[in-house]
C-alpha positions as CSV (number, residue, x, y, z in Angstrom):
1,X,34.2,46.8,230.1
2,X,37.0,49.8,229.8
3,X,37.5,51.0,226.4
4,X,40.2,52.7,225.4
5,X,39.2,56.1,225.5
6,X,38.4,55.7,229.1
7,X,42.2,54.0,229.9
8,X,43.5,56.9,228.2
9,X,42.0,59.6,230.6
10,X,42.7,57.7,233.4
11,X,46.5,57.6,232.2
12,X,46.4,61.3,231.4
13,X,45.2,61.5,234.7
14,X,47.4,59.8,236.7
15,X,50.4,61.9,234.5
16,X,48.1,64.7,236.0
17,X,48.8,64.2,239.8
18,X,52.7,62.8,239.8
19,X,54.6,65.5,241.0
20,X,56.7,67.9,239.4
21,X,60.8,66.3,240.3
22,X,62.6,69.9,242.0
23,X,64.9,71.5,239.8
24,X,68.5,70.1,240.3
25,X,71.1,72.8,239.7
26,X,73.8,69.7,238.6
27,X,71.8,68.6,236.2
28,X,71.1,71.8,234.8
29,X,74.3,72.4,234.4
30,X,75.2,68.4,232.8
31,X,72.4,68.5,230.9
32,X,73.6,72.4,229.2
33,X,77.0,70.3,228.6
34,X,75.4,67.4,227.1
35,X,73.5,69.8,224.9
36,X,76.6,71.5,223.7
37,X,78.9,68.5,223.4
38,X,75.9,67.0,220.9
39,X,76.3,69.7,218.4
40,X,80.1,69.8,218.8
41,X,79.9,66.1,218.1
42,X,78.7,66.0,214.0
43,X,81.8,67.3,213.5
44,X,84.0,65.6,215.6
45,X,82.4,62.7,213.5
46,X,80.6,63.3,210.9
47,X,79.4,60.0,210.2
48,X,77.4,60.5,213.9
49,X,73.3,60.2,213.1
50,X,72.0,63.5,213.5
51,X,69.4,62.3,215.3
52,X,65.6,60.4,214.5
53,X,62.1,61.7,214.0
54,X,60.4,61.6,217.5
55,X,56.6,60.8,217.3
56,X,54.8,63.6,217.4
57,X,52.4,65.0,219.8
58,X,49.0,66.8,218.8
59,X,51.1,69.9,219.6
60,X,53.7,69.4,217.6
61,X,52.0,68.2,214.3
62,X,50.3,71.4,214.5
63,X,53.2,73.0,214.6
64,X,54.5,71.2,211.4
65,X,51.5,72.0,209.4
66,X,51.7,75.8,210.3
67,X,55.4,75.8,209.6
68,X,55.3,74.2,205.9
69,X,51.9,76.7,205.6
70,X,54.4,79.3,206.2
71,X,57.2,77.8,203.6
72,X,54.2,77.6,200.7
73,X,51.5,79.8,201.3
74,X,53.2,82.8,203.3
75,X,56.4,83.4,201.8
76,X,55.6,86.7,200.1
77,X,55.6,87.9,203.6
78,X,57.9,87.8,206.0
79,X,56.6,90.1,208.4
80,X,53.7,87.6,209.1
81,X,56.1,85.3,210.0
82,X,58.4,87.7,212.1
83,X,55.5,88.9,214.0
84,X,54.9,85.2,215.2
85,X,58.9,84.4,215.9
86,X,58.9,87.1,218.2
87,X,56.7,85.8,221.1
88,X,58.2,82.5,220.8
89,X,61.6,83.6,220.7
90,X,61.1,85.5,224.1
91,X,60.1,82.3,225.5
92,X,62.7,80.2,223.8
93,X,65.0,82.7,226.0
94,X,63.6,82.3,229.2
95,X,64.6,78.7,228.8
96,X,68.2,79.2,228.3
97,X,68.5,81.8,230.6
98,X,66.8,78.8,233.5
99,X,69.6,76.9,232.3
100,X,67.2,74.8,230.2
101,X,68.1,72.5,227.2
102,X,65.9,73.7,223.9
103,X,65.7,72.7,220.3
104,X,66.6,74.9,217.2
105,X,64.4,74.0,215.1
106,X,63.3,74.0,211.2
107,X,63.7,71.1,209.9
108,X,62.7,67.8,209.5
109,X,65.4,66.3,211.6
110,X,65.4,66.7,215.2
111,X,69.3,67.5,216.5
112,X,70.1,65.2,218.7
113,X,71.1,65.9,221.9
114,X,72.7,63.4,225.0
115,X,69.4,63.0,226.4
116,X,68.7,60.5,223.2
117,X,72.0,58.8,223.6
118,X,74.7,57.9,226.4
119,X,75.7,60.7,227.8
120,X,79.6,61.5,228.8
121,X,78.8,62.1,232.3
122,X,76.8,60.6,234.4
123,X,72.9,62.0,234.8
124,X,70.3,61.1,237.4
125,X,67.4,60.0,236.0
126,X,65.8,62.9,237.6
127,X,67.7,65.2,235.6
128,X,66.3,62.8,232.2
129,X,63.0,63.1,233.0
130,X,63.4,66.9,233.2
131,X,65.1,67.0,229.8
132,X,63.0,64.6,227.8
133,X,60.6,67.4,229.3
134,X,61.9,70.0,228.2
135,X,62.9,68.7,224.8
136,X,59.2,68.0,224.7
137,X,57.8,71.2,224.9
138,X,60.2,73.0,223.1
139,X,59.4,70.8,220.3
140,X,55.9,72.2,221.0
141,X,56.8,75.4,220.1
142,X,58.7,74.7,217.4
143,X,59.3,77.1,214.1
144,X,62.3,78.4,212.9
145,X,63.2,82.0,213.1
146,X,62.3,84.4,210.3
147,X,64.6,85.9,208.4
148,X,64.1,88.1,205.5
149,X,64.4,86.0,202.5
150,X,66.7,86.5,199.7
151,X,65.4,87.1,196.1
152,X,66.7,83.7,194.9
153,X,65.1,82.0,197.4
154,X,62.1,83.6,196.4
155,X,62.0,83.3,193.3
156,X,62.3,79.0,194.2
157,X,59.4,79.0,195.8
158,X,61.5,78.1,199.3
159,X,62.3,80.4,202.5
160,X,66.0,80.1,202.7
161,X,65.8,79.7,206.4
162,X,69.2,80.5,208.5
163,X,69.4,77.8,211.3
164,X,67.6,75.0,209.3
165,X,70.0,72.2,207.9
166,X,70.0,72.2,204.3
167,X,68.7,69.4,202.6
168,X,71.0,66.1,202.9
169,X,73.8,68.2,204.9
170,X,75.4,66.2,207.3
171,X,76.5,69.1,209.5
172,X,74.2,71.8,211.1
173,X,73.9,75.9,209.8
174,X,77.9,77.6,210.8
175,X,75.6,79.7,213.5
176,X,74.8,76.7,215.4
177,X,77.8,74.4,214.9
178,X,80.2,77.2,216.4
179,X,77.6,78.5,218.8
180,X,79.5,79.5,222.1
181,X,78.3,78.3,225.7
182,X,76.7,80.1,228.6
183,X,76.0,83.8,228.4
184,X,77.7,84.2,224.7
185,X,75.1,81.3,224.0
186,X,72.1,83.5,225.3
187,X,73.9,87.0,223.4
188,X,74.1,84.7,220.3
189,X,71.0,83.6,220.7
190,X,69.0,87.3,221.4
191,X,71.1,88.5,218.7
192,X,69.9,86.0,215.8
193,X,66.3,86.6,216.6
194,X,66.2,90.5,216.2
195,X,64.1,92.0,213.8
196,X,65.8,92.4,210.9
197,X,64.5,95.0,208.5
198,X,62.1,93.8,205.8
199,X,63.9,93.9,202.2
200,X,61.6,95.9,198.9
201,X,59.9,93.9,197.5
202,X,61.7,93.3,193.5
203,X,57.9,95.1,191.9
204,X,58.1,97.6,193.6
205,X,61.5,99.2,192.5
206,X,60.1,101.3,189.6
207,X,62.5,102.3,187.1
208,X,63.3,106.1,186.5
209,X,60.2,108.5,185.0
210,X,61.3,109.0,181.7
211,X,60.9,112.8,180.3
212,X,57.7,113.7,179.0
213,X,58.4,115.2,175.9
214,X,54.8,115.3,174.1
215,X,54.4,118.3,172.3
216,X,50.0,118.7,172.9
217,X,48.0,121.7,171.6
218,X,46.5,123.3,174.7
219,X,42.9,125.5,173.7
220,X,40.2,126.5,175.3
221,X,36.4,125.4,175.2
222,X,34.4,127.0,173.3
223,X,32.0,129.0,175.3
224,X,28.3,129.8,175.1
225,X,27.4,132.6,172.8
226,X,24.4,135.1,172.7
227,X,22.2,134.6,170.0
228,X,21.2,137.7,169.9
229,X,24.8,139.2,169.9
230,X,26.5,136.6,167.9
231,X,24.1,134.7,166.0
232,X,27.1,132.8,163.5
233,X,29.8,130.3,164.4
234,X,31.7,129.1,161.5
235,X,34.4,126.3,161.4
236,X,36.5,123.9,159.1
237,X,35.3,119.8,159.0
238,X,37.7,117.6,161.1
239,X,37.8,114.1,160.4
240,X,40.8,113.1,161.9
241,X,40.9,110.6,164.7
242,X,44.5,111.0,166.6
243,X,42.5,111.9,169.6
244,X,40.4,109.1,170.4
245,X,43.4,106.6,169.9
246,X,45.7,109.1,172.1
247,X,42.7,109.1,175.2
248,X,42.4,105.3,175.2
249,X,45.8,104.8,175.2
250,X,45.7,106.8,178.3
251,X,42.9,105.2,179.8
252,X,44.5,101.6,179.4
253,X,47.8,102.7,181.0
254,X,45.1,103.4,184.1
255,X,45.7,107.6,183.4
256,X,42.8,110.0,183.2
257,X,44.4,111.8,179.8
258,X,45.5,115.5,179.8
259,X,42.4,117.5,179.0
260,X,44.0,119.0,175.9
261,X,44.5,115.8,174.4
262,X,40.8,115.3,174.3
263,X,39.1,116.5,171.1
264,X,35.5,116.2,171.4
265,X,35.0,116.1,167.6
266,X,37.4,113.7,167.1
267,X,36.3,111.5,169.8
268,X,33.1,111.5,167.9
269,X,33.9,111.1,164.7
270,X,36.0,108.2,165.3
271,X,33.0,106.1,164.6
272,X,31.5,104.9,161.6
273,X,27.9,105.7,161.9
274,X,25.2,105.4,159.2
275,X,23.9,108.1,158.5
276,X,22.0,108.6,154.9
277,X,24.3,109.6,152.1
278,X,24.5,111.1,148.6
279,X,22.9,109.0,145.7
280,X,25.8,110.2,143.3
281,X,29.2,111.4,143.1
282,X,27.8,114.8,141.6
283,X,26.9,115.5,145.5
284,X,29.9,114.4,147.4
285,X,27.8,114.4,150.7
286,X,24.5,114.3,152.3
287,X,23.3,116.5,155.9
288,X,21.2,115.4,158.6
289,X,20.3,117.4,161.3
290,X,18.0,116.7,164.2
291,X,16.8,118.7,167.1
292,X,16.6,116.6,170.2
293,X,16.6,117.3,174.1
294,X,20.0,117.6,175.5
295,X,20.2,114.7,178.0
296,X,22.7,116.3,180.5
297,X,20.1,119.7,180.7
298,X,16.7,118.6,181.0
299,X,16.3,122.8,179.8
300,X,18.5,122.8,176.8
301,X,18.6,121.0,173.4
302,X,20.8,119.1,170.7
303,X,21.0,120.4,167.7
304,X,22.8,117.2,165.8
305,X,24.8,117.5,162.4
306,X,25.6,114.8,160.5
307,X,27.4,114.5,157.6
308,X,27.7,111.3,155.1
309,X,30.4,111.5,151.9
310,X,29.6,109.7,149.0
311,X,31.0,106.1,148.9
312,X,33.3,105.6,146.0
313,X,33.1,102.0,144.9
314,X,36.3,99.9,144.1
315,X,35.8,100.1,140.7
316,X,35.2,103.5,140.5
317,X,38.6,104.4,143.2
318,X,41.7,106.4,141.3
319,X,45.0,105.1,141.1
320,X,46.8,105.9,144.2
321,X,50.6,107.0,144.0
322,X,52.0,107.3,147.7
323,X,55.1,107.9,149.3
324,X,56.0,106.5,152.9
325,X,57.8,108.9,154.9
326,X,59.0,106.8,157.7
327,X,60.6,108.7,160.5
328,X,64.1,105.8,161.8
329,X,65.5,108.4,163.9
330,X,66.8,107.0,167.5
331,X,63.6,107.4,169.2
332,X,61.8,105.3,166.7
333,X,64.0,102.7,168.8
334,X,60.5,101.0,170.6
335,X,58.1,98.1,169.7
336,X,55.2,100.6,169.7
337,X,57.1,102.5,167.1
338,X,59.7,102.1,164.6
339,X,58.1,98.2,164.1
340,X,54.6,98.7,165.0
341,X,54.9,101.5,162.2
342,X,56.3,98.2,159.7
343,X,54.0,96.3,160.5
344,X,50.5,98.9,160.0
345,X,52.4,100.0,156.1
346,X,52.6,95.9,155.2
347,X,49.4,95.8,155.6
348,X,48.7,99.2,153.7
349,X,50.5,97.0,151.1
350,X,48.3,94.3,151.1
351,X,45.6,96.6,150.8
352,X,46.6,98.6,147.0
353,X,45.6,97.0,143.7
354,X,48.6,96.2,141.1
355,X,48.9,99.5,139.5
356,X,49.2,101.7,142.5
357,X,52.8,103.3,143.2
358,X,55.1,103.1,146.4
359,X,58.0,105.3,147.3
360,X,59.7,105.2,150.9
361,X,61.7,107.8,152.1
362,X,63.3,107.5,155.5
363,X,64.9,110.2,157.7
364,X,67.0,110.3,160.5
365,X,69.8,112.9,160.5
366,X,69.5,113.4,156.9
367,X,67.0,111.9,154.3
368,X,67.3,108.9,152.0
369,X,65.3,107.8,149.6
370,X,64.5,103.5,150.8
371,X,62.5,103.1,147.7
372,X,62.2,104.7,144.3
373,X,58.5,104.7,142.4
374,X,57.4,101.3,142.4
375,X,54.4,99.4,141.7
376,X,52.0,97.2,143.7
377,X,52.1,94.7,141.9
378,X,56.2,94.1,143.2
379,X,54.9,93.4,146.3
380,X,57.9,91.5,147.5
381,X,60.0,94.0,146.6
382,X,58.2,96.7,148.8
383,X,57.8,94.6,152.0
384,X,61.8,94.0,151.8
385,X,62.1,97.7,151.9
386,X,60.2,98.0,154.9
387,X,61.6,95.0,156.9
388,X,65.3,96.6,156.4
389,X,64.5,100.0,157.8
390,X,66.4,100.6,161.1
391,X,66.6,103.3,163.7
392,X,68.9,105.6,164.4
393,X,69.3,109.3,164.6
394,X,68.5,112.6,164.7
395,X,65.3,113.9,163.3
396,X,65.7,115.6,159.5
397,X,62.1,115.6,159.1
398,X,62.2,118.8,156.7
399,X,64.7,117.2,154.1
400,X,62.4,114.3,154.5
401,X,59.6,115.8,153.5
402,X,61.3,117.9,150.2
403,X,62.5,114.4,149.0
404,X,59.3,112.5,149.5
405,X,57.6,115.7,147.3
406,X,59.8,115.7,145.2
407,X,59.5,111.2,144.2
408,X,55.6,111.9,144.7
409,X,55.4,114.5,142.2
410,X,57.9,112.6,140.1
411,X,55.0,109.6,139.9
412,X,52.2,111.7,139.5
413,X,48.7,110.5,138.4
414,X,46.8,112.8,137.4
415,X,43.2,112.6,138.7
416,X,44.6,109.9,140.6
417,X,45.4,110.2,144.2
418,X,48.8,111.5,144.9
419,X,49.5,111.3,148.9
420,X,52.4,111.6,151.3
421,X,51.8,109.8,154.5
422,X,54.3,110.7,157.0
423,X,54.7,108.1,159.8
424,X,56.7,109.5,163.0
425,X,56.6,110.0,166.5
426,X,58.0,113.5,167.4
427,X,59.7,116.3,166.4
428,X,61.7,117.9,163.2
429,X,64.7,118.8,165.3
430,X,67.0,119.0,162.2
431,X,66.3,122.0,159.9
432,X,63.0,123.7,159.4
433,X,61.4,122.4,163.3
434,X,59.2,124.9,163.9
435,X,55.3,124.6,162.9
436,X,55.0,128.1,160.9
437,X,57.9,127.0,158.5
438,X,56.3,123.9,158.3
439,X,53.1,124.9,157.5
440,X,54.4,127.7,154.8
441,X,55.9,124.4,153.6
442,X,53.2,121.8,153.3
443,X,51.0,125.3,152.1
444,X,53.3,125.3,149.3
445,X,53.6,121.9,148.1
446,X,49.7,121.5,148.9
447,X,49.5,123.5,145.7
448,X,51.3,120.8,143.8
449,X,48.2,118.2,143.9
450,X,49.6,116.4,146.7
451,X,48.4,116.1,150.2
452,X,49.8,114.5,153.2
453,X,48.8,112.5,155.9
454,X,50.2,112.2,159.5
455,X,50.3,109.0,161.8
456,X,52.0,109.0,164.9
457,X,53.4,106.5,166.9
458,X,54.2,105.8,170.7
459,X,54.2,108.3,173.3
460,X,56.9,110.7,175.3
461,X,58.0,112.3,172.2
462,X,54.5,113.0,170.7
463,X,54.1,116.5,168.8
464,X,50.6,116.3,168.1
465,X,50.8,119.8,167.9
466,X,52.9,119.7,164.7
467,X,51.1,116.6,163.5
468,X,47.8,118.4,163.4
469,X,49.4,121.7,161.9
470,X,51.2,120.2,158.5
471,X,47.8,117.6,158.3
472,X,45.5,120.3,158.0
473,X,47.6,122.4,155.9
474,X,48.3,119.2,153.8
475,X,45.1,118.8,152.6
476,X,44.9,115.1,154.9
477,X,44.5,113.6,158.1
478,X,45.7,112.9,161.3
479,X,45.5,109.6,163.1
480,X,47.2,108.5,166.3
481,X,48.2,104.7,165.7
482,X,49.1,102.7,169.3
483,X,47.9,99.3,168.4
484,X,47.9,97.0,165.2
485,X,44.4,96.8,165.5
486,X,44.0,100.5,165.0
487,X,46.7,100.3,162.3
488,X,44.0,97.9,160.3
489,X,41.2,100.2,161.3
490,X,43.1,103.6,159.3
491,X,45.0,101.6,156.8
492,X,43.1,98.5,155.7
493,X,38.9,99.1,157.2
494,X,38.8,103.0,156.7
495,X,41.6,102.9,153.4
496,X,39.1,104.6,150.6
497,X,38.0,107.5,153.1
498,X,41.7,107.7,154.5
499,X,43.3,108.3,150.9
500,X,40.4,109.0,148.7
501,X,39.2,112.4,149.0
502,X,36.0,113.3,147.6
503,X,35.1,117.1,148.9
504,X,38.5,119.5,150.1
505,X,38.0,122.7,152.2
506,X,34.6,121.9,153.2
507,X,33.6,124.3,155.5
508,X,30.3,124.9,158.0
509,X,28.7,128.2,159.2
510,X,25.5,127.8,161.1
511,X,23.7,131.3,162.2
512,X,20.6,130.9,164.8
513,X,17.4,132.7,165.1
514,X,17.2,134.5,168.1
515,X,13.5,134.7,168.2
516,X,13.6,130.2,168.9
517,X,17.9,130.1,170.7
518,X,18.9,132.7,172.8
519,X,22.0,131.4,173.7
520,X,24.5,127.8,171.4
521,X,27.6,126.3,172.5
522,X,29.4,124.2,169.8
523,X,30.7,121.3,171.2
524,X,33.9,120.6,170.0
525,X,36.2,121.8,167.2
526,X,38.0,124.2,169.0
527,X,40.8,124.2,166.6
528,X,39.6,124.4,163.7
529,X,37.3,127.8,163.9
530,X,37.2,130.1,161.0
531,X,36.3,133.8,161.0
532,X,32.9,134.7,159.7
533,X,34.4,136.2,156.8
534,X,36.1,133.1,156.0
535,X,33.2,131.3,154.9
536,X,33.0,132.1,151.7
537,X,36.8,133.1,151.2
538,X,37.7,130.1,148.9
539,X,41.5,130.7,149.5
540,X,41.2,129.8,153.2
541,X,41.9,126.4,153.9
542,X,39.6,124.0,155.7
543,X,39.4,119.8,156.3
544,X,38.7,117.6,153.7
545,X,36.1,114.8,153.5
546,X,37.2,111.6,152.3
547,X,35.4,109.2,150.8
548,X,32.6,107.3,152.3
549,X,33.5,110.1,155.3
550,X,30.6,110.5,158.8
551,X,31.1,113.6,160.1
552,X,29.1,115.2,163.4
553,X,28.8,118.3,164.7
554,X,26.7,118.9,168.2
555,X,25.6,122.2,169.2
556,X,23.8,122.4,172.5
557,X,21.3,125.1,172.1
558,X,19.7,127.1,174.9
559,X,15.3,127.7,173.4
560,X,14.1,130.9,174.0
561,X,12.0,131.7,177.5
562,X,14.4,128.9,179.0
563,X,17.2,130.1,181.7
564,X,20.0,131.5,180.1
565,X,23.7,132.1,181.2
566,X,23.7,135.3,179.4
567,X,21.8,137.9,180.2
568,X,20.3,140.5,177.5
569,X,21.5,143.8,176.6
570,X,20.3,146.9,178.2
571,X,20.4,148.5,175.0
572,X,20.4,146.0,172.7
573,X,18.5,146.8,169.2
574,X,14.4,144.7,169.4
575,X,13.8,141.8,167.1
576,X,12.4,142.9,164.0
577,X,11.8,139.3,163.3
578,X,7.8,138.3,163.0
579,X,5.7,135.3,161.5
580,X,5.4,136.2,158.2
581,X,9.5,137.2,158.2
582,X,11.1,134.4,156.5
583,X,13.2,132.2,158.8
584,X,10.9,133.3,161.5
585,X,10.0,129.6,162.7
586,X,13.3,128.4,162.0
587,X,16.2,127.2,165.1
588,X,19.1,128.2,162.8
589,X,20.3,127.9,159.4
590,X,22.6,125.5,158.6
591,X,25.4,125.7,154.9
592,X,27.8,123.8,154.3
593,X,30.9,124.9,151.6
594,X,33.0,122.4,149.6
595,X,35.2,122.2,146.5
596,X,35.3,119.0,144.2
597,X,39.0,117.7,144.0
598,X,40.8,119.4,141.4
599,X,38.6,123.1,141.3
600,X,39.3,126.1,142.7
601,X,35.5,127.3,143.0
602,X,33.6,126.1,145.8
603,X,29.7,125.0,146.2
604,X,27.2,125.2,148.5
605,X,24.6,123.4,150.5
606,X,22.1,124.6,152.6
607,X,19.6,123.6,155.1
608,X,16.7,125.2,157.3
609,X,16.3,123.5,160.9
610,X,12.6,123.4,161.9
611,X,10.4,122.2,164.0
612,X,10.2,119.3,161.3
613,X,13.9,118.6,162.2
614,X,13.1,118.2,166.3
615,X,12.4,114.6,168.0
616,X,10.0,115.0,171.0
617,X,12.5,112.6,173.9
618,X,16.1,112.0,173.5
619,X,15.2,108.5,173.0
620,X,12.9,109.0,169.7
621,X,16.3,110.0,168.0
622,X,18.2,107.4,165.9
623,X,20.8,105.3,167.8
624,X,23.8,106.9,165.9
625,X,22.5,110.0,167.0
626,X,22.0,108.7,170.8
627,X,25.3,106.9,170.8
628,X,27.3,109.6,168.9
629,X,25.7,111.8,172.0
630,X,27.4,109.5,174.8
631,X,31.0,110.6,172.8
632,X,30.6,114.0,173.2
633,X,29.8,113.5,177.1
634,X,32.4,111.4,177.5
635,X,35.1,113.4,176.1
636,X,33.3,116.7,177.4
637,X,33.7,115.1,181.0
638,X,37.0,113.7,180.1
639,X,37.7,117.4,179.7
640,X,36.3,118.4,183.2
641,X,33.5,120.7,180.9
642,X,31.0,122.8,183.3
643,X,28.5,121.4,180.7
644,X,28.9,118.3,182.0
645,X,30.0,117.8,185.4
646,X,26.7,116.7,187.4
647,X,26.2,114.1,184.2
648,X,27.2,110.9,185.5
649,X,29.7,108.3,184.4
650,X,27.1,105.3,184.7
651,X,23.9,107.6,182.5
652,X,27.1,108.4,179.7
653,X,27.2,104.0,179.7
654,X,24.0,103.7,179.9
655,X,23.2,105.6,176.5
656,X,25.9,104.0,174.6
657,X,24.5,100.5,176.1
658,X,20.6,101.4,174.8
659,X,22.6,102.7,171.4
660,X,25.2,100.4,170.8
661,X,22.6,98.3,167.4
662,X,25.2,96.5,165.0
663,X,28.8,96.7,166.4
664,X,30.7,94.5,163.5
665,X,34.2,95.5,164.9
666,X,33.8,95.5,168.3
667,X,34.5,99.6,168.6
668,X,31.0,100.7,170.9
669,X,32.2,97.6,173.3
670,X,35.1,99.4,173.6
671,X,34.2,102.6,174.5
672,X,32.2,101.2,177.1
673,X,34.8,99.4,179.2
674,X,36.7,103.0,178.6
675,X,34.1,105.0,180.1
676,X,34.2,102.3,183.2
677,X,38.0,102.8,183.3
678,X,37.6,106.6,183.3
679,X,35.0,106.1,186.1
680,X,36.9,104.5,188.7
681,X,40.1,107.4,187.8
682,X,37.5,109.6,187.9
683,X,36.3,108.7,191.2
684,X,40.0,109.4,192.4
685,X,40.4,112.4,190.9
């Protein structure tokens, strides 16, 4: 018995042996006439059927599947469709030029021709067979001409085809309905199949670049110094954190930060560290010095100086008299400016005690008092005043500062915290806008006992240089707030250190022993450098340390006998130090000078650095020391400094990961993500 498959094979073999009928010129002409009549029929008789779905061969099924894939999966790639259509267009055009009928598909409805119904003119059986064969072959190649998709069609998820019938329409598309006959048909078809220029994707249209008017203080990296020629290093303490937040925002936006926005000491001091603090407020801070191998240079060592301020207990915290000086100029009308600022100060208000006082001054074109001094117990009144702020106008910063100081002095708390908190995105472009004039204004007001802190918001108009100037001279801090989480860190979690000063005019001076150290380099603090004679001059202003503040300074030193960058002087004086001399075995001598709040005379703390401060390996150093060194390496590498040029991002990540330790707020985990971002962007540098 012959099975069904064998019967099919026999039938196929029989069909293969049948001779193809010779072409007939009359049949070709009648077929073309019948095809054109079929296109005109729907217009004359709208109720006429538009054809029926033919039983599909395997090739037709594959073509239909491919068309649906093209419509649903490749909508965003019209170029691919165009590449596929071009060869098929050529084949179809050949059919037309040979007088063959063809099918312009694109929908599931097959356009009816007179081969499917009685013809108006007699047609031979051979012509019918030839027409049916041509029609079958055209179905096998059926694919709609790819036209550039319209944006609304893209949004709707369907490719709009010029030659496809609209769903449910009784008429074909006008281009087919009005198709001319003969050679004009060939011309029309060729024109329709011409390659169309592809439209640019909507998401590729970039908005005009806004001018970046950020003002950043430029500075040069600290140089390597010879201990024999210049053994003394003097600088002011710095507890600002603005640089780290600015760097973080740049990296998260896919940009390596500008070198001068990276202040390494602010990067390091952004993180809380568990340094050993003092036992009482009588000694406002304690210092810990560690000497360890430098991870980026095996021949060098690091001298790590860690300072921890006394942490004022909540019961001991003095009353606060705060003035919110808020920039509401037109440039603040962005989500990461005034709206974020309002949310940030709401967090701070919720942190205050009932006896604390809040005033609000807004400035834009002119300055005005939004809220007279009000007890924090009237929280709703304060919050309503914050919520009513609206942006608009130019920036009259000088008038705002004067009004803020007036209100602060009006409700001055003796022995308490009296502070103006300036929140802005940029310049003071009305009144005194010169940094030096602002500096003098702030210095004069500082003498009244009212300090000033600055909080920067937004980008494109940020005057970082001005922020640093007035914060340093206003006995305050500078922070950059780019997210609500950063606002919470600065104004809630670090509120004590932000508001409550425990030591003022803190200066550090280090003298290196040329017998033990040939060269040294201070990592960071370039903008805080002081003259050697400034250290003992109590009239010279310096930085403040707040309650519980952790401050870190790192020196890279070249031990005596290690390769040097600086040659010894030919006519230099020989060293007079000996083993019996004072300090002969010391690496350095660290001196810290400070003033207690409200006092004019400074106090001095000294610490000799000896072999007892040294650890045998980098891994033997404490967790916090190693993590802070990783941050310092990160900052130097972002600045593209020579010292860390050969130190890989992977090594920074490795050190920070091993030294992550306790991370209750996730700051250190976030740092690791920034290292990964910088590594990816740095590879493209």
